[in-house]
C-alpha positions in Angstrom: -48.1 -124.3 -138.3 -48.3 -120.5 -138.6 -51.4 -120.5 -136.4 -49.5 -122.6 -133.8 -46.6 -120.1 -133.8 -49.0 -117.1 -133.6 -51.0 -118.6 -130.7 -47.8 -119.5 -128.8 -46.5 -116.0 -129.3 -49.8 -114.5 -128.1 -49.8 -116.7 -125.0 -46.3 -115.6 -124.1 -47.3 -112.0 -124.5 -50.3 -112.4 -122.3 -48.3 -114.2 -119.6 -45.6 -111.5 -119.8 -48.2 -108.8 -119.6 -49.6 -110.2 -116.4 -46.2 -110.5 -114.9 -45.2 -107.0 -116.0 -48.4 -105.6 -114.5 -47.6 -107.2 -111.2 -44.0 -106.0 -111.5 -45.2 -102.5 -112.1 -47.5 -102.8 -109.1 -44.4 -103.6 -107.1 -42.6 -100.5 -108.5 -45.6 -98.2 -107.7 -45.9 -99.6 -104.2 -42.2 -99.0 -103.6 -42.3 -95.5 -105.1 -45.3 -94.6 -102.8 -43.9 -96.3 -99.7 -40.2 -95.5 -99.7 -39.1 -92.1 -98.6 -36.9 -90.1 -101.0 -33.8 -91.1 -99.0 -34.8 -94.7 -99.0 -35.5 -94.6 -102.8 -32.1 -93.0 -103.4 -30.3 -95.8 -101.4 -32.3 -98.5 -103.2 -31.5 -96.9 -106.6 -27.8 -96.6 -105.8 -27.6 -100.2 -104.7 -29.6 -101.6 -107.7 -26.7 -101.4 -110.2 -24.6 -103.6 -107.8 -27.4 -106.2 -107.7 -27.6 -106.3 -111.5 -23.8 -106.7 -111.7 -23.9 -109.5 -109.2 -26.7 -111.3 -111.1 -24.6 -111.2 -114.2 -21.6 -112.5 -112.4 -23.6 -115.2 -110.7 -25.2 -116.6 -113.9 -22.1 -116.0 -116.1 -24.2 -116.5 -119.2 -24.6 -120.2 -118.4 -28.4 -120.3 -118.5 -28.5 -118.8 -122.0 -25.8 -121.2 -123.1 -27.7 -124.1 -121.6 -30.9 -123.3 -123.3 -29.1 -123.4 -126.7 -27.3 -126.7 -125.8 -30.6 -128.3 -124.8 -32.3 -127.1 -128.0 -29.7 -128.7 -130.3 -28.7 -131.8 -128.2 -30.1 -135.4 -128.3 -29.2 -136.0 -124.7 -29.2 -132.7 -122.8 -28.6 -134.1 -119.3 -24.8 -133.8 -119.8 -25.1 -130.1 -120.5 -27.4 -129.6 -117.5 -25.0 -131.4 -115.1 -22.0 -129.5 -116.3 -23.9 -126.2 -116.0 -24.9 -126.9 -112.4 -21.3 -127.8 -111.5 -19.8 -124.7 -113.1 -22.5 -122.5 -111.5 -21.8 -124.0 -108.0 -18.0 -123.3 -108.3 -18.7 -119.8 -109.6 -21.2 -119.0 -106.8 -18.8 -120.1 -104.0 -16.1 -117.8 -105.3 -18.4 -114.9 -105.9 -20.0 -115.0 -102.5 -16.7 -115.1 -100.7 -15.3 -112.1 -102.7 -18.4 -110.0 -102.4 -18.5 -110.4 -98.6 -14.9 -109.2 -98.4 -15.7 -106.3 -100.7 -18.8 -104.9 -98.9 -17.0 -102.7 -96.4 -14.9 -101.1 -99.2 -17.9 -100.6 -101.5 -20.1 -98.9 -98.8 -17.3 -96.7 -97.4 -15.2 -95.7 -100.3 -17.3 -96.0 -103.5 -20.8 -95.2 -102.4 -19.6 -93.1 -99.4 -22.6 -94.0 -97.4 -22.4 -96.6 -94.5 -26.1 -97.1 -94.6 -25.8 -99.0 -97.9 -23.8 -101.7 -96.2 -26.9 -103.6 -94.9 -28.5 -103.4 -98.4 -25.4 -104.9 -100.0 -25.4 -107.7 -97.4 -29.0 -108.6 -98.3 -27.9 -109.3 -101.8 -25.7 -112.2 -100.8 -28.8 -114.5 -100.6 -29.6 -113.5 -104.2 -26.5 -115.1 -105.7 -27.4 -118.8 -105.4 -31.1 -118.3 -105.8 -30.9 -116.3 -109.0 -28.4 -118.9 -110.4 -30.8 -121.8 -109.6 -33.7 -119.8 -111.1 -31.8 -119.1 -114.3 -30.8 -122.7 -114.8 -34.4 -123.9 -114.3 -35.7 -121.4 -116.7 -33.0 -122.4 -119.3 -34.1 -126.1 -119.0 -37.7 -125.1 -119.7 -36.9 -122.8 -122.6 -34.5 -125.4 -124.1 -37.2 -128.0 -124.0 -39.7 -125.5 -125.6 -41.7 -125.0 -122.4 -41.7 -121.3 -122.9 -45.1 -120.7 -121.3 -44.1 -122.3 -118.0 -40.9 -120.3 -117.9 -42.9 -117.2 -118.5 -45.5 -118.1 -116.0 -42.8 -118.4 -113.3 -42.4 -114.6 -113.4 -46.0 -114.2 -112.2 -45.2 -116.3 -109.1 -42.0 -114.2 -108.6 -44.0 -111.0 -108.5 -46.8 -112.4 -106.3 -44.3 -113.7 -103.7 -42.5 -110.3 -103.8 -45.7 -108.3 -103.3 -46.8 -110.4 -100.3 -43.3 -110.1 -98.7 -43.3 -106.3 -99.2 -46.7 -105.8 -97.6 -45.7 -107.9 -94.6 -42.2 -106.5 -94.4 -43.1 -102.9 -94.5 -45.7 -103.3 -91.8 -43.4 -105.2 -89.4 -40.0 -103.7 -89.8 -38.6 -100.3 -88.8 -39.5 -97.3 -91.0 -36.1 -95.6 -91.3 -34.6 -95.2 -94.8 -32.0 -98.0 -94.4 -34.6 -100.6 -93.2 -37.0 -99.7 -95.9 -34.4 -99.9 -98.7 -33.0 -103.2 -97.3 -36.5 -104.7 -97.1 -37.2 -103.6 -100.7 -33.9 -105.2 -101.9 -34.5 -108.5 -100.0 -37.9 -108.8 -101.6 -36.1 -109.6 -104.9 -34.7 -112.8 -103.2 -38.1 -113.8 -102.0 -39.6 -113.3 -105.5 -36.9 -115.5 -107.0 -37.7 -118.2 -104.4 -41.3 -118.2 -105.5 -40.4 -118.4 -109.2 -37.9 -121.3 -108.6 -40.3 -123.3 -106.5 -42.9 -123.1 -109.4 -40.4 -124.3 -112.0 -39.0 -127.1 -109.8 -42.5 -128.3 -109.3 -43.0 -128.6 -113.0 -39.6 -130.2 -113.7 -39.7 -132.8 -110.9 -43.2 -133.3 -109.5 -44.5 -133.7 -113.0 -41.8 -136.3 -113.7 -40.1 -134.4 -116.5 -38.4 -136.8 -119.0 -35.0 -135.3 -118.3 -35.0 -137.3 -115.1 -34.9 -140.6 -116.9 -31.9 -139.8 -119.2 -28.5 -141.4 -118.7 -25.5 -139.2 -118.5 -21.8 -139.6 -119.4 -20.2 -136.4 -118.2 -17.0 -135.5 -119.9 -14.6 -132.5 -120.2 -16.1 -131.7 -123.6 -19.5 -130.9 -122.0 -18.0 -128.3 -119.7 -16.0 -126.8 -122.6 -19.2 -126.6 -124.7 -21.0 -124.6 -122.1 -18.1 -122.3 -121.5 -17.5 -121.7 -125.2 -21.1 -120.4 -125.4 -21.4 -118.7 -122.0 -18.2 -116.7 -122.0 -19.0 -114.5 -125.0 -22.6 -114.2 -123.9 -21.8 -113.3 -120.3 -19.0 -110.9 -121.4 -21.6 -108.7 -123.2 -23.9 -108.8 -120.1 -21.0 -108.2 -117.7 -19.9 -105.1 -119.7 -23.5 -103.7 -119.5 -23.8 -104.5 -115.8 -20.4 -103.1 -115.0 -21.3 -99.9 -116.8 -24.6 -99.7 -114.8 -22.5 -100.3 -111.7 -20.0 -97.6 -112.5 -22.6 -95.1 -113.7 -23.7 -93.7 -110.3 -20.1 -93.6 -109.1 -18.9 -91.5 -112.1 -22.1 -89.5 -112.1 -21.8 -88.5 -108.5 -18.1 -87.7 -108.7 -18.3 -84.6 -111.0 -20.8 -82.3 -109.3 -23.0 -81.6 -106.2 -23.5 -85.1 -104.7 -26.9 -84.2 -103.1 -28.4 -82.7 -106.2 -27.2 -85.5 -108.5 -28.1 -88.2 -106.0 -31.7 -86.9 -106.1 -31.7 -86.7 -109.9 -30.3 -90.2 -110.1 -32.9 -91.6 -107.7 -35.7 -89.9 -109.6 -34.5 -91.1 -113.0 -33.9 -94.7 -112.0 -36.8 -95.0 -109.5 -39.5 -93.3 -111.6 -38.6 -92.6 -115.2 -36.5 -95.5 -116.3 -39.1 -98.1 -115.3 -41.6 -96.3 -117.6 -39.1 -96.0 -120.5 -38.2 -99.7 -120.3 -41.7 -101.0 -119.6 -42.3 -102.4 -123.2 -39.0 -104.4 -123.0 -40.7 -107.1 -120.8 -42.3 -108.5 -123.9 -39.0 -108.2 -125.8 -37.1 -110.1 -123.1 -39.7 -112.8 -123.0 -39.9 -113.3 -126.8 -36.1 -113.1 -127.0 -35.7 -115.9 -124.5 -38.1 -118.0 -126.5 -36.5 -117.0 -129.8 -33.0 -118.2 -129.2 -33.7 -122.0 -128.7 -36.6 -121.8 -131.3 -34.4 -120.2 -134.0 -31.5 -122.7 -133.3 -33.9 -125.6 -133.5 -35.5 -124.5 -136.8 -32.1 -123.6 -138.3 -30.7 -127.0 -137.3 -33.6 -128.7 -139.1 -33.0 -126.5 -142.3 -36.2 -124.5 -141.8 -34.4 -121.2 -142.3 -37.4 -119.3 -143.8 -39.6 -120.4 -140.9 -36.9 -119.2 -138.4 -36.7 -115.9 -140.2 -40.5 -115.4 -140.1 -40.6 -116.0 -136.4 -37.8 -113.4 -135.9 -39.6 -110.8 -138.1 -42.9 -111.4 -136.4 -41.5 -111.0 -132.9 -39.5 -107.9 -133.9 -42.6 -106.2 -135.4 -44.7 -107.0 -132.2 -41.9 -105.5 -130.0 -41.7 -102.4 -132.2 -45.4 -101.7 -132.3 -45.9 -102.1 -128.5 -42.8 -99.9 -127.9 -44.1 -97.2 -130.3 -47.5 -97.1 -128.5 -45.9 -96.7 -125.0 -43.4 -94.1 -126.2 -46.0 -91.9 -127.8 -48.1 -92.1 -124.6 -45.2 -91.1 -122.3 -44.1 -88.4 -124.7 -47.5 -86.6 -124.9 -48.6 -87.2 -121.3 -45.4 -87.4 -119.1 -46.7 -85.5 -116.1 -50.1 -87.3 -116.2 -48.4 -90.8 -116.4 -46.1 -90.0 -113.4 -49.0 -88.6 -111.4 -51.1 -91.6 -112.1 -48.5 -94.2 -111.1 -46.3 -92.5 -108.5 -48.5 -89.5 -107.3 -45.6 -87.1 -108.3 -44.6 -85.1 -111.4 -40.9 -85.3 -110.5 -39.0 -86.4 -113.6 -41.6 -85.4 -116.2 -38.9 -83.5 -118.3 -36.7 -86.6 -118.2 -39.5 -88.8 -119.3 -40.6 -86.6 -122.2 -37.1 -86.0 -123.6 -36.1 -89.7 -123.7 -39.4 -91.3 -124.7 -39.0 -91.3 -128.5 -35.5 -92.6 -128.7 -36.5 -95.5 -126.4 -38.8 -96.9 -129.1 -35.8 -98.8 -130.4 -34.8 -100.2 -127.0 -37.3 -103.0 -127.3 -35.5 -104.4 -130.3 -32.2 -104.9 -128.5 -33.0 -108.2 -126.7 -34.4 -109.8 -129.9 -31.5 -108.7 -132.0 -29.1 -109.9 -129.4 -30.7 -113.4 -129.2 -30.5 -113.8 -133.0 -26.8 -112.9 -132.9 -26.2 -115.6 -130.3 -28.2 -118.1 -132.3 -26.1 -117.2 -135.4 -22.9 -117.7 -133.5 -22.2 -114.0 -133.5 -21.7 -113.6 -129.8 -18.3 -112.0 -130.1 -19.6 -109.3 -132.4 -22.6 -108.7 -130.1 -20.0 -108.2 -127.4 -18.2 -105.6 -129.4 -21.4 -103.7 -130.0 -22.2 -103.7 -126.3 -18.7 -102.6 -125.4 -18.8 -99.6 -127.8 -22.2 -98.5 -126.5 -21.0 -98.8 -122.8 -17.7 -97.0 -123.4 -19.7 -94.1 -125.1 -22.0 -94.0 -122.1 -19.2 -93.7 -119.5 -17.3 -91.2 -121.7 -20.3 -88.9 -121.9 -20.9 -89.1 -118.2 -17.3 -88.4 -117.4 -16.8 -85.5 -119.9 -20.2 -83.8 -119.9 -21.6 -84.1 -116.3 -19.7 -80.9 -115.1 -21.3 -79.0 -118.0 -24.8 -80.5 -118.3 -25.3 -81.8 -114.8 -28.3 -84.2 -114.4 -29.2 -83.9 -118.2 -26.0 -85.8 -119.0 -27.7 -89.0 -117.6 -30.3 -89.0 -120.4 -27.8 -88.2 -123.1 -25.5 -90.9 -122.0 -28.1 -93.6 -121.7 -29.9 -92.8 -125.0 -26.6 -92.5 -127.0 -25.4 -95.8 -125.6 -28.7 -97.6 -126.3 -29.0 -96.4 -129.9 -25.4 -97.2 -130.7 -25.7 -100.8 -129.5 -29.1 -101.4 -131.0 -28.3 -100.1 -134.5 -25.0 -102.0 -134.6 -26.9 -105.2 -133.7 -29.4 -104.5 -136.4 -26.8 -104.1 -139.1 -25.0 -107.3 -138.1 -28.3 -109.3 -138.0 -29.3 -108.1 -141.5 -25.9 -108.9 -142.9 -25.8 -112.4 -141.2 -29.3 -113.4 -142.3 -28.6 -112.3 -145.9 -25.4 -114.2 -146.0 -27.1 -117.3 -144.5 -29.8 -117.1 -147.1 -27.3 -117.1 -149.9 -25.3 -120.0 -148.6 -28.4 -122.1 -148.0 -29.5 -121.8 -151.7 
C-alpha cells in the first residue's frame, strides 16, 4: 500500500512538472514577446481575472470533490453543483459586462484595458466547467487524469499564442488582449480532454440514478461557501493590490515596478507551488476517504509525505533564486530587471508551498471557517502595509506586503493543522 501511495504521488509530481514546464514556457514566451507597456497592461488585468475565476467557481469544485469522495451516489452532488454554477455564471457575466466601463475608466484609469477585460467574459463559463470536470475526476480518485489535463491546457495555449501573435496587430493593447484570451483557449483544451475521459470512456457516473433534493444543494453550499470565502478574500486582495499600490506614489514608476514584479519575479517565486497545488487537490478527497474509513494514521502519513516533498522542492528553488537571481532572470527572460526583488523575497517563499497542502487538510477536517480567518488576517495585513508604507518605501512595499501576508496565513494554518490532528488522534483512541 505504501508503494502504491508513493508511486501515485511520484506520477502526480511528474505530470505536474511537465505541465509547469509548459506553463513556464508560456511565461517566457510572453515576457520576450510582449512590450513593457503590454506586460504592464497584462499584469494589471491579471488580478481581475483571478478574482473572476474565484467568483465563477465559488468553491463549488472543491466542495464537489469532497462530496463525491464520501458519497455512495455522487450524481446528486454533481447535478446540484452544475445547476448552482449555471445560475451563478449568468449573474456574474451580466454584472461584469456592466462594470467593465467603470473598471477601465475609474479604477485602472486606462481605457486600453477595456478590451482585455472584455476578453475575460469567455473565461467565466469555461473555467467553471473545467473546475467541475476536475472535481469529478479528483473525487473519484482519478488524480492523474485531472493532472494531465493541465498539459493539454498549456499545449493549446502555446499554439494559440504563436498563431495569435503572428496574425494580430502588434500594439500593446492587442498583444495584451491576445495573451489574456489564450487563458480561455487553454481551458478549452483542458476541458475537452477531461470530457473525453468522462463520457467517451463511459464513466460509471453516467449509469447512476439520481433523486435531486434540496438537501443536495444545501450540502454543496455548506461546503463551498466557507471554501470560496477564503479564496475570494485572497482574490479580492490581489484585485485591490494594484489599485492601492498605484494610488500612493508616481503611477508611471510604480506601474513599471508592479509589471516587473508580477510579470518576471512572482512566477519564479511561486514556481514550486505547482506541485503543492496538485498534491493538495489530490490530498483533500484522499484524506477524507481514509478518515471516513477509520484509517487516520494512513491519512496522516500521506499528509506528512506530501508536505515534506513540497518543502524540499521549495527549498531547492529558493536557494537557487537567492544565490543566482540575475542569472535566472537573464536565462528565462533575457533581462536582469527585478533581480533585487527576487533575491530579497526568495527565502521567505520557502514556506509558500506548504499553504495549499495545509489549506486542504483544514477543509478535510471541517476547519474551513478557521482557514478563512487565517486568510482574512493575512490579506488585511497585506493591504494595510500597502496603504501605510507605500509613500515611504515605494516599490519595496510590495515585497514586504506579500511576504508578511503569506507568512502570517501559512503559520496560522500550520498551527491549526497541528492542533486539529493532535485532537483527532486523541479522540480516535
